[in-house]
VOMAR-269025 format. One record per residue (C-alpha): residue number from 1; residue in three letters; x, y, z. Coordinates in steps of 0.02 Angstrom, whole numbers, plus 32768, in hexadecimal, padded with zeros to 4 digits. Each point is the difference from the previous one (the first is absolute). Layout:
BEGIN
[NUM,"ala",[X,Y,Z]] ...
% end
This chain:
BEGIN
[1,"met",[7F55,8854,8429]] [2,"thr",[7FBC,7F7E,807C]] [3,"asp",[8078,7F97,8067]] [4,"ala",[8023,7F55,7FB7]] [5,"val",[7FB5,7F71,8063]] [6,"cys",[8020,7F44,8006]] [7,"arg",[7F92,7FA0,7F84]] [8,"ser",[7FE7,7F77,8081]] [9,"cys",[7FE3,8053,80A9]] [10,"ala",[7FE1,80B5,7FC7]] [11,"glu",[8085,8042,807B]] [12,"pro",[806B,8092,7FC4]] [13,"leu",[80A0,7FCB,7FA7]] [14,"ala",[80A8,803B,8040]] [15,"gly",[8041,80A1,7FB6]] [16,"arg",[8074,7FFA,7F69]] [17,"ala",[8067,809A,8022]] [18,"gly",[80AC,7FE8,7FB6]] [19,"arg",[7FD5,7F55,7FB7]] [20,"val",[7FFC,7FD2,7F4A]] [21,"gly",[7FBB,7F6D,7F9F]] [22,"arg",[7F5A,7FAD,7FF2]] [23,"ser",[7F7B,802D,8080]] [24,"ser",[7FC2,7F79,8076]] [25,"val",[7F45,7FDD,8009]] [26,"tyr",[8008,7F9F,80A5]] [27,"cys",[803D,8038,80A8]] [28,"ser",[8052,7F5A,802E]] [29,"ala",[802C,7F54,7FC2]] [30,"ala",[7F6D,7FBB,8066]] [31,"cys",[7F86,806D,7FA0]] [32,"arg",[804E,7FCD,7F5C]] [33,"gln",[7FEF,7F48,802B]] [34,"lys",[7F4D,801A,803C]] [35,"ala",[7FD2,8052,7F5B]] [36,"tyr",[8051,7F72,7FA0]] [37,"arg",[7FA0,7F7C,8064]] [38,"glu",[7F5E,805D,7FE0]] [39,"arg",[8023,8004,7F46]] [40,"arg",[802D,7F48,7FFD]] [41,"ala",[7F62,7FD1,8063]] [42,"glu",[7F9E,802C,7F65]] [43,"pro",[7F52,800D,804E]] [44,"val",[7FC1,802C,7F52]] [45,"asp",[7FCB,7F54,7FC3]] [46,"thr",[7F65,8031,7F9E]] [47,"val",[7FE7,8070,7F6B]] [48,"arg",[7F95,8076,8067]] [49,"gly",[8086,800A,8085]] [50,"leu",[8085,8024,7F7E]] [51,"ile",[7F97,808B,7FB2]] [52,"glu",[7FEB,804E,80AD]] [53,"glu",[80BD,7FF1,801C]] [54,"val",[8020,805D,7F5E]] [55,"gly",[7F8B,8089,803D]] [56,"arg",[805D,800E,80A5]] [57,"gln",[80A7,8009,7FA5]] [58,"val",[7FBE,808C,7F90]] [59,"glu",[7FC4,8064,8097]] [60,"ala",[80A7,7FE7,8059]] [61,"leu",[8065,8049,7F6F]] [62,"val",[805D,80A1,802B]] [63,"pro",[8070,805E,7F85]] [64,"gln",[8084,802B,8083]] [65,"pro",[8083,7FC6,8027]] [66,"pro",[8027,7FB4,7F57]] [67,"ser",[8041,7F5D,8049]] [68,"val",[7F5B,7FE0,805E]] [69,"phe",[7F9E,8031,7F64]] [70,"tyr",[8063,7F86,7F94]] [71,"ser",[7FEA,7F73,807F]] [72,"gly",[7F45,801E,8008]] [73,"val",[7FEC,8004,7F44]] [74,"ser",[8066,7F5F,7FEF]] [75,"asp",[7F8F,7FA7,807E]] [76,"leu",[7F67,8041,7FA2]] [77,"ala",[8045,7FC4,7F58]] [78,"ser",[8021,7F53,804B]] [79,"ser",[7F4D,7FF5,8040]] [80,"val",[7FB5,803B,7F5C]] [81,"gly",[806C,7F86,7FA1]] [82,"arg",[7FC4,7F71,806D]] [83,"leu",[7F4C,8037,7FE9]] [84,"arg",[8018,8003,7F43]] [85,"arg",[8048,7F4F,8001]] [86,"ile",[7F6F,7FC4,806A]] [87,"ala",[7F82,8050,7F89]] [88,"arg",[8056,7FA6,7F6F]] [89,"val",[7FF3,7F57,8055]] [90,"ala",[7F4B,8022,802E]] [91,"arg",[7FDA,8030,7F4C]] [92,"asp",[8052,7F62,7FBC]] [93,"thr",[7FAB,7F8C,807D]] [94,"ala",[7F57,8052,7FE2]] [95,"lys",[8019,7FE7,7F46]] [96,"asp",[802E,7F49,8019]] [97,"asp",[7F6A,7FE7,8075]] [98,"ser",[7F87,804C,7F83]] [99,"val",[8044,7F90,7F76]] [100,"thr",[7FED,7F6A,8072]] [101,"arg",[7F4C,802A,802C]] [102,"ala",[7FD7,801E,7F48]] [103,"val",[803F,7F53,7FD1]] [104,"val",[7FB3,7FA4,8091]] [105,"thr",[7F53,804D,7FE8]] [106,"lys",[7FF5,7FDD,7F46]] [107,"ala",[7F66,7FAA,7FB8]] [108,"pro",[7FF4,7F53,804A]] [109,"gly",[804D,7F75,7F99]] [110,"pro",[8026,7F4B,801F]] [111,"pro",[8022,7FD4,80B6]] [112,"pro",[80B7,8002,8030]] [113,"pro",[805F,7F5D,800D]] [114,"val",[8001,7FA6,80A3]] [115,"asp",[80BA,8015,801D]] [116,"gly",[7FFD,80BE,800D]] [117,"pro",[7FB4,80A1,7FC2]] [118,"ala",[802C,8049,7F56]] [119,"thr",[7FD4,8098,7F9C]] [120,"ala",[7FD7,8018,7F4A]] [121,"asp",[80B2,803E,7FE3]] [122,"gly",[805A,7F6C,8048]] [123,"pro",[801F,7FA6,80A6]] [124,"ala",[7FE1,806B,8099]] [125,"thr",[8080,8018,8086]] [126,"ala",[7FEB,7FA3,80A2]] [127,"asp",[7FAE,8094,8052]] [128,"gly",[7F79,8007,7F7B]] [129,"ala",[8040,8099,7FA6]] [130,"ala",[800F,8005,7F44]] [131,"pro",[80AD,8001,7FB6]] [132,"arg",[8049,80AC,7FE9]] [133,"ala",[7FEB,804D,7F56]] [134,"gly",[8092,7FD3,7F92]] [135,"ala",[8036,7F6B,8067]] [136,"pro",[802B,7F62,7FA0]] [137,"arg",[7F72,7F88,7FED]] [138,"thr",[8007,7F45,8006]] [139,"ser",[7F94,7F80,7FAD]] [140,"pro",[7F9F,7F85,806D]] [141,"asp",[807F,7F78,7FE9]] [142,"glu",[8092,8076,801E]] [143,"gly",[7FB1,8039,80A3]] [144,"ala",[800E,7F4F,8043]] [145,"arg",[80B9,7FF1,7FDA]] [146,"thr",[8092,8043,8063]] [147,"pro",[8077,807B,7FAD]] [148,"asp",[807F,7F75,7FED]] [149,"ser",[7F88,7F94,7F9B]] [150,"thr",[7FFE,8081,7F75]] [151,"arg",[80AF,8045,800D]] [152,"gly",[806B,7F7E,8056]] [153,"thr",[8054,800E,80A9]] [154,"pro",[8078,8093,8004]] [155,"ala",[80B7,7FD3,7FFC]] [156,"gly",[8045,7FDC,80AD]] [157,"glu",[7F56,7FED,8053]] [158,"thr",[7FD9,7F54,8044]] [159,"ala",[7F64,7FA7,803B]] [160,"ala",[8029,8033,80B2]] [161,"asp",[7FF2,80B7,7FCF]] [162,"arg",[7F5E,7FE1,7FA5]] [163,"ser",[7FA9,7F94,8080]] [164,"ala",[7F78,8081,8017]] [165,"ala",[7FFB,8045,7F50]] [166,"asp",[7F7D,7F88,7FB9]] [167,"arg",[7F78,8080,8019]] [168,"ser",[7FD3,8080,7F79]] [169,"ala",[8037,80B5,800B]] [170,"ala",[7F4C,8034,801A]] [171,"asp",[7FF5,7F9B,80A1]] [172,"arg",[808C,8066,804C]] [173,"ser",[7FC5,80AB,7FCB]] [174,"ala",[7F7C,8012,8087]] [175,"ala",[8085,804B,8072]] [176,"gly",[8068,7F6B,8032]] [177,"thr",[7FC5,7FFF,80B4]] [178,"thr",[7FC1,7F7C,8076]] [179,"pro",[7F56,8027,804F]] [180,"gly",[8014,80A5,8056]] [181,"gly",[80A9,801C,7FB1]] [182,"arg",[805F,7FAB,808D]] [183,"ile",[80BB,7FE9,7FEA]] [184,"ser",[805B,7F7F,8069]] [185,"ala",[8083,8040,807A]] [186,"glu",[8068,7F60,7FFA]] [187,"gln",[80B4,8020,7FD0]] [188,"thr",[8075,7F86,7FAB]] [189,"ser",[80AA,802F,7FBE]] [190,"ala",[805A,7FB4,7F6B]] [191,"asp",[80AE,7FB8,8013]] [192,"gln",[805D,8063,7F7C]] [193,"thr",[8034,80B5,800E]] [194,"ser",[7FBF,8085,7F8B]] [195,"pro",[806B,8043,7F72]] [196,"ile",[7FA4,80A6,800A]] [197,"gly",[8058,808F,8059]] [198,"pro",[80B6,8032,800D]] [199,"ser",[8030,7F86,8089]] [200,"ala",[7F8F,7F6B,7FD5]] [201,"thr",[8012,7FC1,80B2]] [202,"ser",[7F4E,8002,803F]] [203,"asp",[7F6A,7F98,7FD1]] [204,"ser",[7FA7,8098,7FB9]] [205,"val",[8023,80B4,7FD4]] [206,"thr",[7F8F,804B,8083]] [207,"pro",[7FFA,7FC3,80B5]] [208,"asp",[7F46,801C,8007]] [209,"ser",[7F7E,7FE9,7F79]] [210,"val",[7FBD,80A0,7FB7]] [211,"thr",[7F5D,7FA3,7FE7]] [212,"arg",[7FE6,7FD9,80B7]] [213,"thr",[7FCC,80AA,803E]] [214,"ser",[7F5F,7FE4,805F]] [215,"val",[7FF4,7F4D,7FC6]] [216,"thr",[7F8D,7FD1,808E]] [217,"gln",[7F70,8070,8029]] [218,"asp",[7F62,7FE2,8061]] [219,"pro",[7F77,7FD7,7F84]] [220,"gly",[7F7D,8085,8008]] [221,"pro",[7F54,800D,7FB0]] [222,"gln",[8008,7FDF,7F46]] [223,"val",[7FD8,80A2,7FA4]] [224,"thr",[7FE8,8010,7F45]] [225,"leu",[8071,8088,7FBF]] [226,"gly",[7FCB,807D,7F7E]] [227,"glu",[8070,8030,7F71]] [228,"ser",[804A,8098,8057]] [229,"asp",[8021,7FAD,80A9]] [230,"phe",[804A,7F68,7FA9]] [231,"ala",[8074,8071,7F9C]] [232,"ala",[8037,8059,80A0]] [233,"leu",[8024,7F56,804B]] [234,"val",[806E,7FBB,7F77]] [235,"glu",[8050,8099,7FAF]] [236,"pro",[8088,8019,8084]] [237,"tyr",[804B,7F59,7FCA]] [238,"arg",[800C,802A,7F47]] [239,"arg",[80BA,802C,8000]] [240,"glu",[803F,7F65,805B]] [241,"leu",[7F8A,7F8E,7F9D]] [242,"arg",[8043,804A,7F5E]] [243,"val",[80B2,7FDA,803A]] [244,"his",[7FCC,7F4E,802A]] [245,"cys",[7FAE,7FE7,7F56]] [246,"tyr",[8098,804E,7FAC]] [247,"arg",[8075,7F85,8054]] [248,"met",[7F91,7F72,7FC3]] [249,"ala",[7FE8,8040,7F4D]] [250,"gly",[809D,8068,7FE0]] [251,"ser",[7F9A,8086,7FA5]] [252,"tyr",[7FC8,80A8,8041]] [253,"asp",[7F6B,8006,7F87]] [254,"asp",[7FC9,7F50,802D]] [255,"ala",[8013,8024,80BA]] [256,"glu",[7F87,8093,7FF2]] [257,"asp",[7F81,7F92,7FA6]] [258,"leu",[8014,7F77,8081]] [259,"val",[7FE1,8077,8091]] [260,"gln",[7F5E,8036,7FAD]] [261,"glu",[7FD2,7F49,7FE7]] [262,"thr",[8025,7FE2,80B8]] [263,"phe",[7F8B,808D,8035]] [264,"leu",[7F75,7FBF,7F8E]] [265,"arg",[8012,7F51,8045]] [266,"ala",[7FFF,8045,80B1]] [267,"trp",[7F64,8066,7FD9]] [268,"arg",[7FA4,7F66,7FC0]] [269,"ala",[8030,7F9D,809A]] [270,"arg",[7FEC,8089,8081]] [271,"asp",[7F6B,7FAE,8052]] [272,"gly",[806D,7F6A,802D]] [273,"phe",[8080,806A,805C]] [274,"ala",[7FD1,7FFF,80B9]] [275,"gly",[8098,805C,8041]] [276,"arg",[8051,7F69,8057]] [277,"ala",[809D,801E,7F98]] [278,"gly",[804B,80AA,7FDD]] [279,"val",[7FCE,805A,7F61]] [280,"arg",[80B5,7FFB,7FC7]] [281,"thr",[8009,7F42,8013]] [282,"trp",[7F5D,7FEB,7FA1]] [283,"leu",[8037,8070,7F72]] [284,"tyr",[80AB,7FB1,7FEF]] [285,"arg",[7FB1,7F56,7FEF]] [286,"ile",[7F8B,803B,7F78]] [287,"ala",[808E,805B,7FA7]] [288,"thr",[806F,7F66,8002]] [289,"asn",[7F78,7F93,7FB3]] [290,"ala",[7FDD,8087,7F7D]] [291,"cys",[80B8,7FFF,7FD4]] [292,"leu",[8006,7F41,7FF2]] [293,"asp",[7F68,8003,7F8D]] [294,"phe",[8055,8085,7F95]] [295,"leu",[80A5,7FA0,7FF7]] [296,"arg",[7FAB,7F5F,7FCA]] [297,"arg",[7F96,805D,7F84]] [298,"thr",[8094,8056,7FAE]] [299,"ala",[807E,7F6E,8013]] [300,"arg",[8093,806F,7FD1]] [301,"arg",[80B0,7FC1,8019]] [302,"pro",[80AB,8054,7FF9]] [303,"arg",[8065,7FD5,7F65]] [304,"arg",[80B2,8021,7FC8]] [305,"tyr",[802C,8094,7F94]] [306,"glu",[8032,7FCD,7F50]] [307,"pro",[808C,804D,7F96]] [308,"leu",[7FC8,8083,7F82]] [309,"pro",[8051,8004,7F53]] [310,"gly",[808C,807E,7FED]] [311,"met",[8006,802F,80B7]] [312,"asn",[8090,7FE1,807B]] [313,"his",[7FAF,7FC5,80A1]] [314,"gly",[80A2,7FCF,8056]] [315,"ser",[8049,7F53,801D]] [316,"ala",[7FA1,7FD7,80A1]] [317,"glu",[7F65,7F91,800D]] [318,"pro",[7F5E,805B,7FD4]] [319,"pro",[7F9E,8037,809A]] [320,"ala",[7F4C,7FD0,8025]] [321,"arg",[7F80,8061,7F9D]] [322,"ile",[7F67,8032,8067]] [323,"thr",[7F95,8064,7F88]] [324,"trp",[7F7E,8033,8082]] [325,"leu",[807B,8041,8082]] [326,"gln",[7FDE,80B6,802F]] [327,"pro",[804C,8078,8080]] [328,"tyr",[7FA6,8036,809F]] [329,"pro",[800B,80B6,803A]] [330,"asp",[8046,8017,80AF]] [331,"glu",[7F7F,808A,801E]] [332,"asp",[7F77,7F7B,7FFA]] [333,"leu",[8050,7F90,8082]] [334,"pro",[7FA8,7FFB,80AA]] [335,"ser",[8042,8087,8073]] [336,"ala",[803B,7FE5,80B1]] [337,"asp",[7F58,803E,803B]] [338,"asp",[7FA2,7F80,7F94]] [339,"gln",[8076,7F70,802A]] [340,"pro",[807B,801A,808F]] [341,"asp",[807B,7F81,7FBD]] [342,"ala",[7FF3,8039,7F4B]] [343,"leu",[80A5,8061,8002]] [344,"ala",[805A,7F65,8042]] [345,"val",[7FC1,7F87,7F7B]] [346,"ser",[7FCB,8063,7F67]] [347,"arg",[80AB,8015,7FB1]] [348,"glu",[803D,7F4D,8010]] [349,"thr",[7F5B,7FB3,7FCD]] [350,"met",[7FDD,8078,7F6D]] [351,"glu",[80A4,7FF9,7FA0]] [352,"leu",[7FEA,7FDA,7F49]] [353,"val",[807F,7F73,800A]] [354,"leu",[7F96,7FAB,8084]] [355,"leu",[7F5B,8021,7FA4]] [356,"ala",[804B,7FB4,7F62]] [357,"ala",[803B,7F67,8062]] [358,"ile",[7F54,7FE6,804C]] [359,"gln",[7FB3,7FF9,7F53]] [360,"his",[805C,7F5B,7FE1]] [361,"leu",[7F9C,7FAB,808A]] [362,"pro",[7F5D,7FA1,7FDC]] [363,"pro",[7F67,805E,803F]] [364,"arg",[7FE4,7F9C,809E]] [365,"gln",[80B6,8001,8034]] [366,"arg",[8003,80BA,7FDD]] [367,"ala",[7F68,801D,806E]] [368,"val",[804B,7F99,808D]] [369,"leu",[80A6,805B,7FF8]] [370,"val",[7FAE,80AD,8000]] [371,"leu",[7F89,7FD7,808F]] [372,"arg",[8083,7FA9,806A]] [373,"asp",[80A4,805C,7FDF]] [374,"val",[7FC5,80AD,7FCF]] [375,"leu",[7F62,8018,8067]] [376,"gly",[8038,7F8E,808D]] [377,"leu",[7F5F,7F9A,8008]] [378,"pro",[800F,7F5E,8066]] [379,"ala",[7FF9,7F5D,7FA1]] [380,"ala",[7F54,7FD5,8047]] [381,"glu",[7FB2,80A5,7FC8]] [382,"thr",[8054,7FF1,7F56]] [383,"ala",[7FBA,7F4F,7FED]] [384,"gln",[7F51,8039,802C]] [385,"ala",[8009,8097,7F8B]] [386,"leu",[8039,7F92,7F6E]] [387,"glu",[7F96,7F69,8032]] [388,"met",[8099,7F93,8010]] [389,"thr",[8045,7F94,808D]] [390,"val",[808A,8042,806F]] [391,"ala",[8071,7F76,7FBE]] [392,"ser",[7FDE,8038,7F4C]] [393,"val",[8026,80B5,802E]] [394,"asn",[80A7,7FD3,804F]] [395,"ser",[8029,7F8F,7F6B]] [396,"ala",[7FD9,8089,7F83]] [397,"leu",[8067,807D,8065]] [398,"gln",[8096,7F8B,8008]] [399,"arg",[7FFD,7FEF,7F43]] [400,"ala",[7FE2,80B9,7FDE]] [401,"arg",[808F,8041,806A]] [402,"pro",[8090,7FA8,7FA6]] [403,"thr",[7FB6,802F,7F57]] [404,"leu",[7FF7,80B5,8035]] [405,"arg",[80AE,7FFD,804D]] [406,"asp",[804D,7FBC,7F60]] [407,"arg",[7FBA,8093,7F9B]] [408,"leu",[8036,808C,8077]] [409,"pro",[80AA,8053,7FF8]] [410,"arg",[8080,7FB4,8074]] [411,"arg",[8017,80A9,8054]] [412,"arg",[7F6F,8075,801F]] [413,"ala",[802F,80A8,8049]] [414,"glu",[7FBA,8028,80AA]] [415,"trp",[7FAC,80AA,8009]] [416,"thr",[8051,8088,806A]] [417,"ala",[7FF5,80BD,7FFE]] [418,"glu",[80B0,8006,7FB8]] [419,"ala",[7FCF,7F87,7F74]] [420,"asp",[7F66,806A,7FDA]] [421,"ala",[806A,809D,7FEF]] [422,"arg",[807B,7FA5,7F8E]] [423,"glu",[7F71,7FC5,7F92]] [424,"arg",[7FBF,80B0,7FED]] [425,"glu",[80AD,803D,7FCF]] [426,"ile",[8014,7F76,7F7E]] [427,"leu",[7F52,8022,7FBC]] [428,"gly",[802D,80B8,7FEB]] [429,"arg",[809D,7FD2,7F9F]] [430,"tyr",[7F9C,7F86,7F96]] [431,"met",[7F82,8085,7FCE]] [432,"ala",[8087,8083,7FE2]] [433,"ala",[8065,7F8C,7F90]] [434,"ala",[7F68,7FDA,7F95]] [435,"glu",[7FCB,80B6,7FF2]] [436,"ser",[80AE,8036,7FCB]] [437,"leu",[8011,7F6C,7F87]] [438,"asp",[80A1,7FD2,805A]] [439,"leu",[8018,7F47,7FD8]] [440,"thr",[80A4,7FF7,8061]] [441,"ala",[7FB3,8041,80A0]] [442,"phe",[7F6C,7F8D,7FE5]] [443,"thr",[8070,7F68,7FE9]] [444,"asp",[8064,8025,809D]] [445,"leu",[7F61,7FE4,8067]] [446,"leu",[7FE0,7F51,7FBD]] [447,"gly",[8037,7F5D,8051]] [448,"glu",[8062,7F85,7F99]] [449,"asp",[7F71,7F80,7FFB]] [450,"ile",[7F73,807D,7FF8]] [451,"arg",[7F59,7FC4,7FB8]] [452,"leu",[7F85,8069,7F9F]] [453,"thr",[7F4D,7FC5,7FD8]] [454,"met",[7F6A,805B,7FBE]] [455,"pro",[7F5F,7FA3,8027]] [456,"pro",[7F90,7FDF,7FA2]] [457,"asn",[8074,8021,7F6E]] [458,"pro",[8079,7F79,7FC1]] [459,"tyr",[809F,8068,8014]] [460,"trp",[8084,7FC7,807E]] [461,"phe",[80BA,8019,801F]] [462,"val",[807A,7FB2,8079]] [463,"gly",[80AB,804B,8021]] [464,"arg",[8047,80B2,7FFE]] [465,"ala",[8046,7FEE,7F50]] [466,"ala",[7F5A,7FCB,7FB1]] [467,"ile",[7F9F,8089,8056]] [468,"thr",[8080,8086,7FD3]] [469,"glu",[7FF6,7FCB,7F49]] [470,"phe",[7F43,800A,8003]] [471,"leu",[7FFA,80AA,8056]] [472,"gly",[808D,8049,7F98]] [473,"ile",[7F94,7FFD,7F65]] [474,"ser",[7F6A,805A,804F]] [475,"leu",[8067,8080,805F]] [476,"asp",[806B,8035,7F6D]] [477,"pro",[7FB6,809A,7FA6]] [478,"ala",[8060,7FD0,7F62]] [479,"ser",[7FB1,7F53,7FFB]] [480,"pro",[7F69,7FDD,7F8F]] [481,"ser",[7FB2,7FA8,8096]] [482,"phe",[8014,8098,8073]] [483,"leu",[7F65,8001,806B]] [484,"gly",[8005,80B5,803B]] [485,"his",[802B,806C,8097]] [486,"trp",[7FD0,7FC3,80AE]] [487,"arg",[7FBB,8045,80A2]] [488,"his",[7FDF,7F9B,809E]] [489,"leu",[7F9B,800E,809F]] [490,"pro",[802E,7F96,809A]] [491,"ala",[7F85,7F81,8046]] [492,"arg",[7FFF,7F64,806C]] [493,"ala",[7FB8,7F58,7FD2]] [494,"asn",[8000,7F5F,8065]] [495,"gly",[806F,8050,8083]] [496,"gln",[8084,8025,7F7A]] [497,"pro",[803B,809F,7FAA]] [498,"ala",[7FAC,8023,7F59]] [499,"ala",[8007,8083,7F78]] [500,"gly",[7F71,8038,7F91]] [501,"gly",[804E,8023,7F55]] [502,"tyr",[7FBD,8080,7F84]] [503,"val",[8043,8012,7F50]] [504,"arg",[7FF4,8093,7F89]] [505,"arg",[8010,7FB7,7F53]] [506,"pro",[805A,8061,7F77]] [507,"gly",[7F91,8087,7FB8]] [508,"thr",[7F8A,8007,8095]] [509,"thr",[7FF3,8077,8096]] [510,"val",[7FAD,7F93,8084]] [511,"tyr",[804C,7F78,806F]] [512,"arg",[7F8C,7F6B,7FFF]] [513,"ala",[7FFE,7F70,807E]] [514,"gln",[806C,7F74,7FBB]] [515,"val",[8037,7F86,8085]] [516,"leu",[8005,7FE0,80BC]] [517,"asp",[80A8,7FB8,8032]] [518,"val",[8006,7FA2,80A7]] [519,"leu",[80B2,7FE8,803E]] [520,"arg",[804A,7F7B,8071]] [521,"ile",[809F,803E,804E]] [522,"glu",[8088,7F9E,805B]] [523,"gly",[808E,8064,804B]] [524,"asp",[8023,8090,7F89]] [525,"arg",[7FCA,7FA8,7F60]] [526,"ile",[7F5C,7FE4,7FA7]] [527,"val",[7FEC,7F43,7FEC]] [528,"glu",[7F51,7FF9,7FB2]] [529,"ile",[7F90,8075,7F9D]] [530,"thr",[7F4C,7FD1,7FE1]] [531,"ser",[7FAF,8077,7F83]] [532,"phe",[7F44,800F,7FFB]] [533,"glu",[7F87,8052,7F88]] [534,"pro",[7FC0,80AC,8032]] [535,"his",[7F46,7FE0,8015]] [536,"leu",[8016,7FF0,80BE]] [537,"phe",[8051,80AE,8011]] [538,"pro",[7F62,804C,804E]] [539,"ala",[8004,7F7A,8089]] [540,"phe",[80AE,8040,802E]] [541,"gly",[7FC8,80B7,8000]] [542,"leu",[8061,801F,7F5E]] [543,"pro",[7FB9,8069,7F73]] [544,"leu",[7FF5,7FB9,7F50]] [545,"arg",[8050,809B,7FB4]] [546,"leu",[8085,8080,8031]] [547,"pro",[8014,80AB,7FAD]] [548,"ala",[80A0,801B,7F9E]] [549,"gly",[8034,808D,8073]] [550,"arg",[8004,7F95,809D]] 
% end
């Protein structure tokens, strides 16, 4: 057997005589840091370079020792996964580009109107591309109106918020950049403090904007990107853009669609991106405008739950009903490598209670709050991204923060390693109580004022007594409403403990996915359960079925 050598400098590793545990693959901390810097440098910025890197990783694989083999295979799997995502974006943009060319090169018809180009399918976007297949169409007179003229100004949004909203959605979809994509570096802070975060003592959650990485770059020669190189350029930002769109929309499914819409808009406007602003800044601006268009198009508003006949909901006031709210898997959050400050902000800015509160804000106030308080963008950059004045941005933020604060719990637990261990222990007891049909053990875990909601379904309960009454019927084998026997798998959603519930109904032998329960825990009690339908189980790495013998 050949002597083990350092993977960085190729020097022999120290002997392991009398030592146990995992083998080291580097001879020193300096070599380990050097290897990390080389990985983070990411010289592979083209598809061809990534393919060559995959080849090098394959050649470097060695079956012994097992720890080195596992590390090499993990790196290879990561590179192949990235290559697959890039290929998917390239495929989708190529498809969109071919559709655009087919529409633009149709048999000549009447000349386009003087005020802008249009296609046979409807008004064109500002970059000259045809609207995406399946996108809502507007009639000629609708295209000249603002969203408010057809739907009314959203509740809580004033003329100051909408000072720049008199343009059509199509005018913004060309990428939302100034010539060359320049973003101002001027910084202006609002007067009020942010309600987001455990302490709520700083002007924003993050000290530095996550969108200001490489904001200013020397403009180089403008190069037209092909589908593959464009995909390699934008794909690394998919995760954080999906989180951004999720915060704006409150729905995991909608966030995925909005990221795809962002990439398509960026592809159509790629020739206008000269590299003066960072790619991240450019994409965030496009994504925000795509979200605003979506929110105005759907015009959905939170409502109050209503009492259902014959059901004891508890004596408290009904909570807000947000039918589109969905959980977000922690596994899909940006990692520390993707976003160095992700671990510091992801939990407090992804909690379901915060996401639900944000949904009460009008679209423009919501966008301002997310850009300023979550992403840490300065007021001037936020104003330019949303085509507002700095005064309007600060005004919208000052109105959004009290509204958000009023809808958040008075006490939000600060994350610690001890709290995380306690949550895991309570989650384990929660799953065990349900699986053993032990209603007493289940009830002991619930807070006195616990709230249970089941979006998008109309069922809701407030208070331990009401929830115990509801669960007692379904957990009692002698009851006609007995649902069946349960099994659970642990998960995490929105930085909170979650349990994927599977039920084996009487007379069957398979446990089928039934519900995803996301728990909010304060101290040693569960104070809120949000139960979601099981179609998102695959996003959490959960199977849709479990064998009876599990």
